[in-house]
PAKENU-289068 format. One record per residue (C-alpha): residue in three letters; chain; x, y, z. Coordinates in nm, 4 decimals, decimal comma, always signed. Each point is the difference from the previous one (the first is absolute). Layout:
! PAKENU-289068
<atom "ALA"; "A"; <X; Y; Z>>
...
//
This chain:
! PAKENU-289068
<atom "MET"; "A"; <-1,6924; +15,7786; +5,6704>>
<atom "LYS"; "A"; <-0,0623; -0,1811; -0,3259>>
<atom "LYS"; "A"; <+0,2274; -0,2977; -0,0539>>
<atom "ILE"; "A"; <+0,1160; -0,1401; -0,3303>>
<atom "ASN"; "A"; <-0,0562; -0,3764; -0,0021>>
<atom "LEU"; "A"; <+0,2711; -0,1372; -0,2248>>
<atom "ALA"; "A"; <+0,0888; -0,3427; -0,1374>>
<atom "ILE"; "A"; <+0,3467; -0,0776; -0,1362>>
<atom "VAL"; "A"; <+0,0286; -0,2030; -0,3192>>
<atom "GLY"; "A"; <+0,3514; -0,1421; -0,0347>>
<atom "TYR"; "A"; <+0,1723; -0,0364; +0,3362>>
<atom "GLY"; "A"; <+0,3573; -0,0264; -0,1227>>
<atom "GLY"; "A"; <+0,2780; +0,2523; +0,0570>>
<atom "MET"; "A"; <-0,2008; +0,3126; -0,0769>>
<atom "GLY"; "A"; <-0,3276; -0,1339; +0,1354>>
<atom "SER"; "A"; <+0,1562; -0,0763; +0,3369>>
<atom "TYR"; "A"; <+0,1756; +0,3385; -0,0070>>
<atom "HIS"; "A"; <-0,3366; +0,1725; -0,0411>>
<atom "GLY"; "A"; <-0,1587; -0,2211; +0,2633>>
<atom "ASP"; "A"; <+0,2650; +0,0792; +0,2607>>
<atom "LEU"; "A"; <-0,0557; +0,3724; -0,0511>>
<atom "ILE"; "A"; <-0,3771; +0,0032; -0,0344>>
<atom "LYS"; "A"; <-0,0626; -0,1988; +0,3174>>
<atom "THR"; "A"; <+0,1609; +0,2866; +0,1947>>
<atom "LEU"; "A"; <-0,2610; +0,2509; -0,1261>>
<atom "ASP"; "A"; <-0,3110; +0,0753; +0,2032>>
<atom "ASN"; "A"; <-0,2085; +0,0955; -0,3032>>
<atom "TYR"; "A"; <+0,0638; -0,3244; -0,1915>>
<atom "ASN"; "A"; <-0,1146; -0,3532; +0,0712>>
<atom "ILE"; "A"; <+0,1407; -0,3052; -0,1818>>
<atom "THR"; "A"; <-0,2903; -0,2334; -0,0735>>
<atom "GLY"; "A"; <+0,2205; -0,2783; -0,1380>>
<atom "ILE"; "A"; <+0,2369; -0,1071; -0,2739>>
<atom "TYR"; "A"; <-0,0144; -0,2129; -0,3126>>
<atom "ASP"; "A"; <+0,3016; -0,1735; -0,1521>>
<atom "ILE"; "A"; <+0,0316; -0,2946; -0,2375>>
<atom "ASP"; "A"; <+0,2883; -0,1211; +0,2179>>
<atom "GLU"; "A"; <-0,1651; -0,1708; +0,2972>>
<atom "THR"; "A"; <+0,3079; +0,0486; +0,2186>>
<atom "ARG"; "A"; <-0,0506; +0,3775; +0,0019>>
<atom "TYR"; "A"; <-0,3074; -0,0236; +0,2229>>
<atom "ALA"; "A"; <+0,2088; -0,1332; +0,2888>>
<atom "VAL"; "A"; <+0,2569; +0,2738; -0,0631>>
<atom "ALA"; "A"; <-0,2726; +0,2655; +0,0170>>
<atom "LYS"; "A"; <-0,1208; -0,1493; +0,3280>>
<atom "GLU"; "A"; <+0,3547; +0,0090; +0,1362>>
<atom "HIS"; "A"; <+0,0181; +0,3678; -0,1012>>
<atom "GLY"; "A"; <-0,2942; +0,0764; +0,2255>>
<atom "ILE"; "A"; <-0,2839; +0,0015; -0,2546>>
<atom "GLU"; "A"; <-0,2671; -0,1781; +0,2048>>
<atom "THR"; "A"; <-0,2384; -0,0142; -0,2969>>
<atom "ALA"; "A"; <+0,2592; -0,1697; -0,2229>>
<atom "TYR"; "A"; <-0,2201; -0,3013; -0,0800>>
<atom "ALA"; "A"; <-0,3220; +0,1932; -0,0630>>
<atom "PHE"; "A"; <+0,0175; -0,0298; -0,3806>>
<atom "ARG"; "A"; <+0,1090; -0,2936; -0,2127>>
<atom "SER"; "A"; <-0,0888; +0,1423; -0,3420>>
<atom "LYS"; "A"; <-0,0523; +0,3264; -0,1808>>
<atom "GLU"; "A"; <-0,3698; -0,0818; -0,0037>>
<atom "ASP"; "A"; <-0,0001; -0,0072; +0,3800>>
<atom "ILE"; "A"; <+0,1366; +0,3550; +0,0061>>
<atom "ALA"; "A"; <-0,2408; +0,1248; -0,2652>>
<atom "ALA"; "A"; <-0,2949; -0,1419; +0,1949>>
<atom "ASP"; "A"; <+0,1069; +0,1484; +0,3336>>
<atom "LYS"; "A"; <-0,2150; +0,3076; +0,0597>>
<atom "ALA"; "A"; <+0,2302; +0,1316; +0,2728>>
<atom "THR"; "A"; <+0,3038; +0,0178; -0,2282>>
<atom "ASP"; "A"; <-0,0043; +0,3277; -0,1919>>
<atom "THR"; "A"; <+0,3597; +0,0061; -0,1269>>
<atom "VAL"; "A"; <+0,2379; -0,2513; -0,1561>>
<atom "LEU"; "A"; <+0,3764; +0,0419; -0,0110>>
<atom "ILE"; "A"; <+0,1554; -0,1856; -0,2936>>
<atom "ALA"; "A"; <+0,3621; -0,1053; +0,0522>>
<atom "THR"; "A"; <+0,0322; -0,2816; -0,2524>>
<atom "PRO"; "A"; <+0,2476; -0,0417; -0,2856>>
<atom "ASN"; "A"; <-0,0577; +0,2726; -0,2566>>
<atom "ASP"; "A"; <-0,1806; -0,2122; -0,2587>>
<atom "MET"; "A"; <-0,2901; -0,0600; +0,2408>>
<atom "HIS"; "A"; <-0,0735; +0,3656; +0,0707>>
<atom "LEU"; "A"; <-0,2435; +0,0481; -0,2886>>
<atom "PRO"; "A"; <-0,2309; -0,2956; +0,0686>>
<atom "TYR"; "A"; <-0,0108; +0,0674; +0,3745>>
<atom "VAL"; "A"; <-0,0617; +0,3749; -0,0365>>
<atom "LYS"; "A"; <-0,2882; -0,0657; -0,2385>>
<atom "TYR"; "A"; <-0,1458; -0,2799; +0,2103>>
<atom "PHE"; "A"; <-0,0026; +0,1879; +0,3291>>
<atom "ALA"; "A"; <-0,1129; +0,3278; -0,1570>>
<atom "GLN"; "A"; <-0,2997; -0,1812; -0,1444>>
<atom "ALA"; "A"; <-0,0640; -0,1370; +0,3490>>
<atom "GLY"; "A"; <-0,0196; +0,3603; +0,1248>>
<atom "LYS"; "A"; <+0,3314; +0,0034; +0,1852>>
<atom "ASN"; "A"; <+0,2475; +0,2870; +0,0067>>
<atom "VAL"; "A"; <+0,3443; -0,1118; -0,1133>>
<atom "ILE"; "A"; <+0,3584; +0,0713; +0,1016>>
<atom "CYS"; "A"; <+0,2269; -0,1528; -0,2636>>
<atom "GLU"; "A"; <+0,3724; -0,0534; +0,0174>>
<atom "LYS"; "A"; <+0,2096; +0,1573; -0,2703>>
<atom "PRO"; "A"; <+0,0240; -0,0269; -0,2904>>
<atom "VAL"; "A"; <-0,3757; +0,0153; -0,0063>>
<atom "ALA"; "A"; <-0,0039; -0,1772; -0,3378>>
<atom "LEU"; "A"; <+0,2273; -0,1474; -0,2661>>
<atom "SER"; "A"; <-0,1045; +0,2558; -0,2619>>
<atom "SER"; "A"; <-0,1831; +0,3274; -0,0430>>
<atom "GLU"; "A"; <-0,2802; -0,1940; -0,1701>>
<atom "GLU"; "A"; <-0,0450; -0,2144; +0,3099>>
<atom "TYR"; "A"; <-0,0051; +0,3066; +0,2222>>
<atom "ALA"; "A"; <-0,2613; +0,1658; -0,2227>>
<atom "GLU"; "A"; <-0,2109; -0,3147; +0,0416>>
<atom "MET"; "A"; <+0,0360; +0,0247; +0,3781>>
<atom "LEU"; "A"; <-0,1044; +0,3650; -0,0014>>
<atom "GLU"; "A"; <-0,3091; -0,0730; -0,2051>>
<atom "VAL"; "A"; <-0,1132; -0,2724; +0,2402>>
<atom "THR"; "A"; <+0,0761; +0,1826; +0,3254>>
<atom "GLU"; "A"; <-0,1614; +0,3228; -0,1204>>
<atom "ARG"; "A"; <-0,3068; -0,1844; -0,1222>>
<atom "CYS"; "A"; <-0,0297; -0,1863; +0,3292>>
<atom "GLY"; "A"; <+0,0559; +0,3145; +0,2063>>
<atom "VAL"; "A"; <+0,2929; -0,1311; +0,2044>>
<atom "VAL"; "A"; <+0,3398; +0,1469; +0,0867>>
<atom "LEU"; "A"; <+0,3111; -0,1427; -0,1668>>
<atom "MET"; "A"; <+0,3286; +0,1219; +0,1467>>
<atom "VAL"; "A"; <+0,3447; -0,1168; -0,1046>>
<atom "HIS"; "A"; <+0,2587; -0,0534; +0,2729>>
<atom "GLN"; "A"; <+0,2389; +0,2723; -0,1187>>
<atom "ASN"; "A"; <+0,1344; +0,0348; +0,3538>>
<atom "ARG"; "A"; <+0,3355; +0,1437; -0,1073>>
<atom "ARG"; "A"; <-0,1596; +0,3375; -0,0561>>
<atom "TRP"; "A"; <+0,0563; +0,0352; +0,3756>>
<atom "ASP"; "A"; <+0,3662; -0,1106; +0,0059>>
<atom "LYS"; "A"; <+0,2038; +0,2632; +0,1844>>
<atom "ASP"; "A"; <+0,2813; -0,0050; -0,2561>>
<atom "PHE"; "A"; <-0,2479; +0,0735; -0,2797>>
<atom "LEU"; "A"; <-0,1822; +0,2679; +0,1981>>
<atom "THR"; "A"; <+0,3371; +0,1648; +0,0658>>
<atom "ILE"; "A"; <+0,0614; +0,0208; -0,3752>>
<atom "LYS"; "A"; <-0,3571; +0,1173; -0,0565>>
<atom "ARG"; "A"; <+0,0540; +0,2844; +0,2462>>
<atom "ILE"; "A"; <+0,3284; +0,0967; -0,1678>>
<atom "TYR"; "A"; <-0,1877; +0,0116; -0,3308>>
<atom "GLU"; "A"; <-0,2999; +0,1953; +0,1310>>
<atom "GLU"; "A"; <+0,2073; +0,2519; +0,1968>>
<atom "ASN"; "A"; <+0,2432; +0,0567; -0,2872>>
<atom "THR"; "A"; <+0,2891; -0,0783; +0,2355>>
<atom "VAL"; "A"; <+0,2561; -0,0536; -0,2759>>
<atom "GLY"; "A"; <-0,1683; +0,2107; -0,2666>>
<atom "LYS"; "A"; <-0,1292; -0,1354; -0,3282>>
<atom "LEU"; "A"; <+0,0498; -0,3758; -0,0182>>
<atom "TRP"; "A"; <+0,2069; -0,1325; -0,2869>>
<atom "ARG"; "A"; <+0,0256; -0,3661; +0,0914>>
<atom "VAL"; "A"; <-0,1198; -0,2300; +0,2774>>
<atom "GLU"; "A"; <+0,1400; -0,3461; +0,0655>>
<atom "SER"; "A"; <-0,2158; -0,2474; +0,1934>>
<atom "ARG"; "A"; <+0,1650; -0,3299; +0,0803>>
<atom "VAL"; "A"; <-0,0639; -0,3154; +0,1985>>
<atom "GLN"; "A"; <+0,2266; -0,3008; +0,0011>>
<atom "GLY"; "A"; <+0,0321; -0,3347; +0,1700>>
<atom "ALA"; "A"; <+0,2583; -0,2760; -0,0142>>
<atom "ASN"; "A"; <-0,2196; -0,3103; +0,0271>>
<atom "GLY"; "A"; <-0,1503; -0,0405; -0,3464>>
<atom "ILE"; "A"; <-0,3745; -0,0061; -0,0689>>
<atom "PRO"; "A"; <-0,1764; -0,0686; +0,3304>>
<atom "GLY"; "A"; <-0,2529; -0,2746; +0,0651>>
<atom "ASP"; "A"; <-0,1307; -0,2520; -0,2482>>
<atom "TRP"; "A"; <-0,2851; +0,1276; -0,2183>>
<atom "ARG"; "A"; <+0,1827; +0,3292; -0,0678>>
<atom "LYS"; "A"; <+0,2361; -0,1935; -0,2269>>
<atom "PHE"; "A"; <-0,2697; -0,0988; -0,2485>>
<atom "LYS"; "A"; <-0,1659; +0,1964; -0,2770>>
<atom "GLU"; "A"; <-0,3400; -0,1704; +0,0288>>
<atom "THR"; "A"; <-0,0385; +0,1059; +0,3632>>
<atom "GLY"; "A"; <+0,1059; +0,3582; -0,0681>>
<atom "GLY"; "A"; <+0,3567; -0,0141; +0,1236>>
<atom "GLY"; "A"; <+0,2963; +0,2249; -0,0668>>
<atom "MET"; "A"; <+0,1432; +0,3120; +0,1532>>
<atom "MET"; "A"; <-0,1917; +0,2517; -0,2078>>
<atom "LEU"; "A"; <-0,3286; -0,1322; +0,1386>>
<atom "ASP"; "A"; <+0,1481; -0,0517; +0,3469>>
<atom "TRP"; "A"; <+0,1951; +0,3230; +0,0598>>
<atom "GLY"; "A"; <-0,0349; +0,2057; -0,3153>>
<atom "VAL"; "A"; <-0,3691; +0,0479; +0,0726>>
<atom "HIS"; "A"; <+0,0886; +0,1675; +0,3309>>
<atom "LEU"; "A"; <+0,2790; +0,2234; -0,1255>>
<atom "ILE"; "A"; <-0,1921; +0,1160; -0,3066>>
<atom "ASP"; "A"; <-0,3053; +0,0680; +0,2166>>
<atom "GLN"; "A"; <+0,2060; +0,2288; +0,2220>>
<atom "PHE"; "A"; <+0,0786; +0,2252; -0,2971>>
<atom "VAL"; "A"; <-0,3559; -0,0140; -0,1360>>
<atom "TYR"; "A"; <-0,1164; +0,1166; +0,3420>>
<atom "MET"; "A"; <+0,2722; +0,2623; +0,0507>>
<atom "ILE"; "A"; <+0,0065; +0,1615; -0,3443>>
<atom "THR"; "A"; <-0,3284; +0,1154; -0,1505>>
<atom "GLU"; "A"; <+0,1382; -0,0156; -0,3524>>
<atom "ARG"; "A"; <+0,0158; -0,3494; -0,1488>>
<atom "PRO"; "A"; <+0,3203; -0,1181; -0,1713>>
<atom "GLU"; "A"; <-0,0207; +0,0272; -0,3784>>
<atom "SER"; "A"; <+0,2232; -0,2941; -0,0836>>
<atom "VAL"; "A"; <+0,2043; -0,2777; +0,1532>>
<atom "TYR"; "A"; <+0,3159; -0,1907; -0,0748>>
<atom "ALA"; "A"; <+0,0614; -0,3261; +0,1831>>
<atom "ASP"; "A"; <+0,2414; -0,2902; +0,0159>>
<atom "PHE"; "A"; <-0,1166; -0,3153; +0,1794>>
<atom "SER"; "A"; <+0,2539; -0,2513; +0,1306>>
<atom "TYR"; "A"; <-0,0457; -0,3769; -0,0205>>
<atom "ASP"; "A"; <+0,3496; -0,0849; +0,1226>>
<atom "LEU"; "A"; <-0,1163; -0,2451; +0,2673>>
<atom "GLY"; "A"; <-0,1598; -0,2262; -0,2598>>
<atom "PHE"; "A"; <-0,3693; +0,0428; +0,0757>>
<atom "GLU"; "A"; <-0,2708; +0,0854; -0,2516>>
<atom "VAL"; "A"; <-0,0751; +0,3198; +0,1919>>
<atom "ASP"; "A"; <+0,2205; +0,3004; +0,0648>>
<atom "ASP"; "A"; <+0,2367; -0,0217; +0,2960>>
<atom "ALA"; "A"; <+0,0996; +0,3679; -0,0348>>
<atom "PHE"; "A"; <-0,0672; +0,3011; -0,2176>>
<atom "LYS"; "A"; <+0,1007; +0,3561; -0,0730>>
<atom "LEU"; "A"; <-0,2737; +0,2399; -0,1058>>
<atom "GLN"; "A"; <+0,0172; +0,3614; -0,1117>>
<atom "LEU"; "A"; <-0,3096; +0,2194; +0,0072>>
<atom "ARG"; "A"; <+0,0147; +0,3105; -0,2170>>
<atom "TYR"; "A"; <-0,2210; +0,3025; +0,0677>>
<atom "LYS"; "A"; <-0,1015; +0,2855; -0,2269>>
<atom "ASN"; "A"; <+0,1705; +0,2559; +0,2256>>
<atom "GLY"; "A"; <+0,3351; -0,1772; -0,0409>>
<atom "LEU"; "A"; <+0,0023; -0,1906; +0,3290>>
<atom "ARG"; "A"; <+0,1488; -0,3481; -0,0191>>
<atom "VAL"; "A"; <-0,0771; -0,2649; +0,2598>>
<atom "GLU"; "A"; <+0,2181; -0,3096; +0,0205>>
<atom "ILE"; "A"; <-0,1422; -0,2999; +0,1869>>
<atom "THR"; "A"; <+0,2266; -0,2967; +0,0672>>
<atom "VAL"; "A"; <-0,0941; -0,3298; +0,1627>>
<atom "ASP"; "A"; <+0,2595; -0,2726; +0,0492>>
<atom "THR"; "A"; <-0,0116; -0,3348; +0,1803>>
<atom "ASN"; "A"; <+0,3666; -0,0872; -0,0441>>
<atom "CYS"; "A"; <+0,1840; +0,3025; +0,1420>>
<atom "PHE"; "A"; <+0,2409; -0,0632; +0,2871>>
<atom "CYS"; "A"; <+0,1047; +0,3605; +0,0647>>
<atom "PRO"; "A"; <-0,2622; +0,2422; +0,1363>>
<atom "LEU"; "A"; <-0,0567; +0,3017; -0,2236>>
<atom "PRO"; "A"; <-0,1968; +0,3183; +0,0834>>
<atom "ARG"; "A"; <-0,3762; -0,0426; +0,0212>>
<atom "TRP"; "A"; <-0,0509; +0,3472; -0,1509>>
<atom "VAL"; "A"; <+0,2110; +0,2633; -0,1736>>
<atom "VAL"; "A"; <-0,1636; +0,3266; -0,1035>>
<atom "TYR"; "A"; <+0,1842; +0,2299; -0,2404>>
<atom "GLY"; "A"; <-0,1321; +0,3547; +0,0028>>
<atom "GLU"; "A"; <+0,1027; +0,3339; -0,1421>>
<atom "ASN"; "A"; <+0,1002; +0,1227; +0,3458>>
<atom "GLY"; "A"; <+0,1170; -0,3112; +0,1775>>
<atom "THR"; "A"; <+0,0119; -0,3755; +0,0372>>
<atom "ALA"; "A"; <-0,1865; -0,2116; +0,2543>>
<atom "VAL"; "A"; <+0,0905; -0,3539; +0,0990>>
<atom "VAL"; "A"; <-0,2046; -0,2449; +0,2051>>
<atom "LYS"; "A"; <+0,2286; -0,2958; +0,0536>>
<atom "ASN"; "A"; <-0,2466; -0,2496; +0,1410>>
<atom "TRP"; "A"; <-0,3354; -0,0591; +0,1690>>
<atom "ALA"; "A"; <+0,1611; +0,1092; +0,3264>>
<atom "LEU"; "A"; <+0,0074; +0,3509; -0,1532>>
<atom "GLU"; "A"; <+0,3738; +0,0532; +0,0110>>
<atom "GLY"; "A"; <+0,0967; +0,2722; -0,2428>>
<atom "GLU"; "A"; <+0,0249; +0,3732; -0,0573>>
<atom "VAL"; "A"; <-0,0705; +0,2932; -0,2271>>
<atom "VAL"; "A"; <+0,3055; +0,1685; -0,1520>>
<atom "LYS"; "A"; <-0,0277; +0,3473; -0,1556>>
<atom "PRO"; "A"; <+0,2680; +0,2009; -0,1803>>
<atom "VAL"; "A"; <+0,1293; +0,3288; +0,1382>>
<atom "TYR"; "A"; <+0,0818; +0,2533; -0,2701>>
<atom "ALA"; "A"; <+0,2620; +0,2673; +0,0655>>
<atom "LYS"; "A"; <+0,2430; +0,1854; -0,2235>>
<atom "ASP"; "A"; <+0,3043; -0,0952; +0,2029>>
<atom "LEU"; "A"; <-0,0762; -0,3738; +0,0085>>
<atom "LYS"; "A"; <+0,2189; -0,2001; -0,2336>>
<atom "ILE"; "A"; <-0,0523; -0,3476; -0,1388>>
<atom "ALA"; "A"; <+0,2708; -0,2256; +0,1350>>
<atom "GLY"; "A"; <+0,1169; -0,2660; -0,2402>>
<atom "ILE"; "A"; <+0,0680; -0,3582; +0,1055>>
<atom "THR"; "A"; <+0,2097; -0,2894; -0,1154>>
<atom "ALA"; "A"; <-0,2369; -0,2370; -0,1730>>
<atom "GLY"; "A"; <+0,1465; -0,3386; -0,0846>>
<atom "ASN"; "A"; <+0,2850; +0,0580; -0,2378>>
<atom "GLY"; "A"; <-0,0865; +0,3627; -0,0576>>
<atom "PHE"; "A"; <-0,1308; +0,3276; +0,1392>>
<atom "THR"; "A"; <-0,3482; +0,1572; -0,0071>>
<atom "ARG"; "A"; <-0,1901; +0,3041; +0,1156>>
<atom "THR"; "A"; <-0,3201; -0,0968; -0,1796>>
<atom "MET"; "A"; <-0,0581; -0,3116; +0,2111>>
<atom "ALA"; "A"; <+0,1366; +0,1347; +0,3272>>
<atom "TYR"; "A"; <-0,2321; +0,0262; +0,2967>>
<atom "ARG"; "A"; <-0,0454; +0,3451; +0,1453>>
<atom "SER"; "A"; <+0,2159; +0,1039; +0,2916>>
<atom "ALA"; "A"; <-0,1523; +0,0116; +0,3470>>
<atom "GLU"; "A"; <-0,0323; +0,3781; -0,0037>>
<atom "SER"; "A"; <-0,1848; -0,0016; -0,3321>>
<atom "VAL"; "A"; <-0,2939; -0,2102; +0,1142>>
<atom "GLU"; "A"; <-0,2480; +0,0026; +0,2843>>
<atom "LYS"; "A"; <-0,1528; -0,3173; +0,1371>>
<atom "GLU"; "A"; <-0,3472; -0,0339; +0,1460>>
<atom "ALA"; "A"; <-0,1779; -0,2811; +0,1779>>
<atom "LEU"; "A"; <-0,2766; -0,1743; -0,1878>>
<atom "PRO"; "A"; <-0,3433; +0,1458; +0,0753>>
<atom "GLU"; "A"; <-0,2012; -0,1852; +0,2613>>
<atom "VAL"; "A"; <-0,3326; -0,1637; -0,0807>>
<atom "ASN"; "A"; <-0,2603; -0,1486; +0,2308>>
<atom "VAL"; "A"; <-0,1977; -0,3106; -0,0887>>
<atom "PRO"; "A"; <-0,2924; -0,1249; +0,2096>>
<atom "ALA"; "A"; <-0,0073; -0,3625; +0,1112>>
<atom "LEU"; "A"; <-0,1431; -0,2468; -0,2542>>
<atom "PRO"; "A"; <-0,1168; +0,2739; -0,2380>>
<atom "PHE"; "A"; <-0,1305; -0,2249; -0,2788>>
<atom "TYR"; "A"; <-0,2664; -0,1584; +0,2206>>
<atom "LYS"; "A"; <-0,1041; +0,3414; +0,1298>>
<atom "GLU"; "A"; <-0,0302; +0,1169; -0,3610>>
<atom "PHE"; "A"; <-0,2207; -0,2949; -0,0923>>
<atom "TYR"; "A"; <-0,2159; +0,0437; +0,3105>>
<atom "ASP"; "A"; <-0,0529; +0,3703; -0,0708>>
<atom "VAL"; "A"; <-0,0960; -0,0713; -0,3617>>
<atom "VAL"; "A"; <-0,2431; -0,2795; +0,0868>>
<atom "THR"; "A"; <-0,1656; +0,2059; +0,2750>>
<atom "GLY"; "A"; <-0,0314; +0,3033; -0,2278>>
<atom "VAL"; "A"; <+0,2403; +0,2252; +0,1887>>
<atom "LYS"; "A"; <+0,2087; +0,0755; -0,3094>>
<atom "ALA"; "A"; <+0,0557; -0,0753; -0,3651>>
<atom "PRO"; "A"; <+0,2696; -0,2595; -0,0730>>
<atom "MET"; "A"; <+0,3568; +0,1220; -0,0222>>
<atom "ILE"; "A"; <+0,0898; -0,2989; -0,2183>>
<atom "LYS"; "A"; <-0,2011; +0,0936; -0,3069>>
<atom "SER"; "A"; <-0,1013; -0,2405; -0,2761>>
<atom "ASP"; "A"; <+0,1469; +0,2187; -0,2754>>
<atom "GLU"; "A"; <+0,3360; -0,0052; +0,1810>>
<atom "VAL"; "A"; <-0,0089; -0,3782; +0,0305>>
<atom "MET"; "A"; <-0,0866; -0,0226; -0,3697>>
<atom "ALA"; "A"; <+0,2896; +0,2329; -0,0873>>
<atom "VAL"; "A"; <+0,2392; -0,2312; +0,1865>>
<atom "MET"; "A"; <-0,1334; -0,2984; -0,1950>>
<atom "LYS"; "A"; <+0,0466; +0,1857; -0,3307>>
<atom "ILE"; "A"; <+0,3559; +0,1016; +0,0893>>
<atom "MET"; "A"; <+0,0931; -0,3569; +0,0944>>
<atom "GLU"; "A"; <-0,1398; -0,1283; -0,3286>>
<atom "ALA"; "A"; <+0,1939; +0,2627; -0,1941>>
<atom "ALA"; "A"; <+0,3148; -0,0962; +0,1928>>
<atom "LYS"; "A"; <-0,0366; -0,3673; -0,0983>>
<atom "LEU"; "A"; <-0,0478; +0,0977; -0,3641>>
<atom "SER"; "A"; <+0,3049; +0,2263; +0,0155>>
<atom "SER"; "A"; <+0,2158; -0,2776; +0,1416>>
<atom "ASP"; "A"; <-0,1245; -0,2491; -0,2585>>
<atom "THR"; "A"; <+0,0618; +0,2359; -0,2939>>
<atom "GLY"; "A"; <+0,2988; +0,1970; +0,1277>>
<atom "LYS"; "A"; <-0,1791; +0,3245; -0,0855>>
<atom "VAL"; "A"; <-0,1389; +0,3033; +0,1784>>
<atom "VAL"; "A"; <-0,3769; -0,0526; +0,0312>>
<atom "LYS"; "A"; <-0,2609; +0,2733; +0,0292>>
<atom "VAL"; "A"; <-0,2505; -0,0658; +0,2799>>
<atom "ILE"; "A"; <-0,3641; +0,0028; -0,1119>>
<atom "TYR"; "A"; <-0,2238; +0,0694; +0,2992>>
//
């Protein structure tokens, strides 16, 4: 069995996360790490990476003939120089998201990796999240009919995490941290690209980068997607809400609590009004129990550690990449349009 011999550049939070997973795989071998923080070598050793001290510079990795792949898990501003450097050294590259700080940077990466004949794959691991795949199945199987609106939401209550994510020069902010994932899920799920975006970035916590945002994607067929990321929300809200012509689906959290609710139409069913605040309404009343039917969310199966299997299969020629370069570029273009929309307060057309 061919093994991928992989070095990790940047052994911080994400680098150690990757290392802990990769060292459990029989078809991968970690040849070493490189980090500008000397203390991280001892941490890697403590995490069971016996080759932790093998490399002390990027040049050491580039010169190592056994190492065929480099995983880049540095702050975002260092992705471009490392991708170019290791591609020119003939190494395949796994790069943390966002792959670059701009579409221009990503185009530069593509030119170099294609010219050097190496694989570049972005760690868009949330394409395999069960909550997302549940929504994807609802969409593909037309479970609630034609979709009118989809809400995708993640929220935390601890502010912007870490240190470098708070600074513009290192590529911080929630759009680049979480927006890149949530937008990618829709680019992957829906073949049609959104025509325009409207966004509002929050800077309430006082940093120069966004601590939250609300983004609306608008499609030619009328579908509206609303993506919300918040780092200062103390009350859990649904991870997903799907509004369709023939029903509503809710996924409350990553634990996949939720349901699909569909209306039952019958001539003898009447709309029961309710007391609403200081008044009465039928329009905003929920349907009675006998006028709806509830279904469990569809089940999805996800193999263990699917991203690394995907990369292995691509590198060994078993399959074409599922994470395609034009999809990654579309995500970059949408994020750029979102920033422009927030800065100008206007709807912005996305130019792909």
